[in-house]
C-alpha positions as CSV (number, residue, x, y, z in Angstrom):
1,X,-14.6,-20.8,108.4
2,X,-17.3,-20.9,105.7
3,X,-16.4,-19.4,102.2
4,X,-20.0,-18.6,101.2
5,X,-20.2,-16.4,104.4
6,X,-17.1,-14.6,103.4
7,X,-18.3,-14.2,99.9
8,X,-21.7,-12.7,101.2
9,X,-19.7,-10.5,103.6
10,X,-17.6,-9.1,100.7
11,X,-20.7,-8.4,98.5
12,X,-22.1,-6.4,101.5
13,X,-19.0,-4.1,101.6
14,X,-18.8,-3.7,97.9
15,X,-20.4,-0.7,95.9
16,X,-19.9,2.5,94.4
17,X,-19.7,5.5,96.6
18,X,-22.5,7.9,95.4
19,X,-21.2,11.1,97.1
20,X,-18.2,12.1,99.2
21,X,-18.9,12.8,102.8
22,X,-16.5,13.7,105.7
23,X,-17.3,11.8,108.8
24,X,-16.1,12.7,112.2
25,X,-14.4,10.1,114.5
26,X,-17.8,9.5,116.4
27,X,-19.7,9.0,113.2
28,X,-17.3,6.5,111.8
29,X,-17.2,4.6,114.9
30,X,-21.0,4.6,115.1
31,X,-21.3,3.4,111.4
32,X,-18.9,0.6,112.1
33,X,-20.4,-0.3,115.4
34,X,-17.0,0.0,117.2
35,X,-15.9,2.1,120.0
36,X,-13.9,5.3,118.9
37,X,-10.9,3.8,120.3
38,X,-10.9,1.1,117.8
39,X,-10.8,3.8,115.1
40,X,-8.0,5.8,116.8
41,X,-5.8,2.6,117.2
42,X,-6.2,1.8,113.4
43,X,-5.3,5.4,112.4
44,X,-2.4,5.5,114.8
45,X,-1.2,2.3,113.1
46,X,-1.6,3.5,109.6
47,X,-4.3,1.1,108.7
48,X,-6.9,3.9,108.3
49,X,-6.5,7.5,107.0
50,X,-7.7,10.6,108.8
51,X,-8.2,13.9,107.1
52,X,-6.5,16.0,109.9
53,X,-3.6,15.7,112.5
54,X,-5.4,15.9,115.9
55,X,-8.0,13.1,116.7
56,X,-10.6,15.8,117.5
57,X,-10.3,17.4,114.2
58,X,-10.1,14.0,112.0
59,X,-12.6,13.7,109.2
60,X,-12.9,10.5,107.3
61,X,-13.8,10.2,103.6
62,X,-16.4,7.6,102.3
63,X,-13.6,5.3,101.3
64,X,-12.5,5.2,104.9
65,X,-15.9,3.9,105.8
66,X,-15.7,1.2,103.4
67,X,-12.2,0.3,104.7
68,X,-13.0,0.6,108.3
69,X,-16.0,-1.8,107.9
70,X,-13.8,-4.2,105.9
71,X,-11.2,-4.2,108.6
72,X,-13.7,-4.7,111.4
73,X,-15.3,-7.5,109.4
74,X,-12.0,-9.2,108.7
75,X,-11.0,-8.9,112.4
76,X,-14.4,-10.4,113.8
77,X,-15.2,-12.9,111.2
78,X,-11.9,-14.4,110.8
79,X,-10.3,-13.5,114.2
80,X,-7.6,-11.7,112.3
81,X,-5.3,-9.3,114.0
82,X,-5.3,-5.7,113.0
83,X,-2.1,-6.2,110.8
84,X,-3.4,-9.2,109.0
85,X,-6.9,-7.5,108.4
86,X,-5.0,-4.4,107.0
87,X,-2.9,-6.5,104.7
88,X,-5.9,-8.3,103.4
89,X,-7.9,-5.2,102.9
90,X,-4.9,-3.8,101.0
91,X,-4.9,-6.8,98.7
92,X,-8.7,-6.6,98.2
93,X,-8.3,-2.9,97.3
94,X,-5.5,-3.7,94.8
95,X,-7.4,-6.4,93.1
96,X,-10.3,-4.0,92.8
97,X,-8.1,-1.3,91.3
98,X,-6.7,-3.8,88.8
99,X,-10.1,-5.0,87.8
100,X,-11.1,-1.3,87.2
101,X,-8.0,-0.9,85.0
102,X,-8.9,-4.0,82.9
103,X,-12.5,-2.8,82.5
104,X,-11.1,0.6,81.4
105,X,-9.0,-1.2,78.9
106,X,-11.8,-3.2,77.6
107,X,-10.4,-6.5,79.0
108,X,-13.2,-7.3,81.5
109,X,-12.0,-9.9,83.8
């Protein structure tokens, strides 16, 4: 496990979402380079959010694309199980939210 690689990977996943789009299951899977079943498993486990009830009607927000890519990357790069990848993604997202709050309060971290 090489830390500089992990940092590079994280930088590739960061960024501001310029516009909100709704992706289908197939579009999200293609964008993440995973089979649709991988996405379905993460939604059913509660690790990804889908915008509708039935898998054929699911629509994924841009934030779901970032999270799905992060989950996939954590699972493959660090051989993490889906639960560990989701927990790690939760922690990364929480740190990002806290940093945004600090910046908004003029306390840049």
